C-alpha positions in Angstrom: 40.2 -4.0 125.4 37.3 -2.0 124.3 37.3 1.5 126.4 33.5 2.7 125.0 31.1 3.5 128.6 27.9 2.5 127.4 24.7 3.8 129.1 21.0 2.2 130.0 18.2 3.5 129.2 14.5 4.5 129.4 13.4 4.8 125.3 9.9 5.4 124.9 7.9 5.9 121.4 6.3 8.6 120.5 2.8 7.0 119.4 2.2 5.8 122.3 1.3 9.3 123.8 -2.3 10.1 123.4 -3.5 12.9 120.9 -2.6 16.1 122.9 0.6 14.5 124.0 1.8 13.6 121.1 1.3 17.3 118.8 2.9 18.9 122.2 5.7 16.8 122.0 6.3 17.5 117.4 5.0 21.3 118.5 8.2 20.7 121.0 10.6 19.4 119.0 10.1 21.4 116.0 13.1 20.3 113.2 13.4 16.8 114.3 12.7 14.6 111.4 10.8 11.2 111.1 11.9 8.1 112.1 14.3 9.4 114.5 15.3 9.1 118.6 15.7 12.1 120.3 17.1 13.3 122.9 15.2 14.4 126.0 15.8 15.6 130.0 13.9 15.1 132.8 14.5 18.8 134.7 12.9 22.2 134.7 13.3 24.9 137.4 11.1 25.4 140.6 9.3 28.9 138.1 8.5 26.6 135.2 5.7 24.5 135.1 6.7 21.0 133.1 4.8 20.6 128.6 2.5 18.0 128.6 4.3 15.9 126.9 7.3 15.5 130.2 4.2 14.9 132.8 3.5 11.7 130.7 7.1 11.0 130.2 7.0 11.3 134.5 3.2 8.9 134.4 4.9 6.6 132.3 8.4 5.7 133.9 11.1 8.3 133.7 11.8 9.8 136.8 13.1 13.5 137.2 17.2 14.0 136.3 16.5 11.3 133.5 18.1 11.2 129.6 15.4 9.7 128.4 15.4 8.4 124.3 11.9 9.0 122.7 12.3 7.5 119.1 9.7 10.2 116.7 8.4 9.1 114.0 4.7 9.4 112.2 
């Protein structure tokens, strides 16, 4: 019997982001390689403003406290 647990996650493609949003995403993910998936937790405290790409994720189907995957490629 397989005891592995699987998790369903929302997946986004950075190439679907508007240019300014994608630039913000790339800057936040410095060091991430090409053609990889980046895990992102959609959460922040009340004293900080979410980054532009996080706002885009929320506007495009992510929910606060979600853990999503973003395809990082250029």
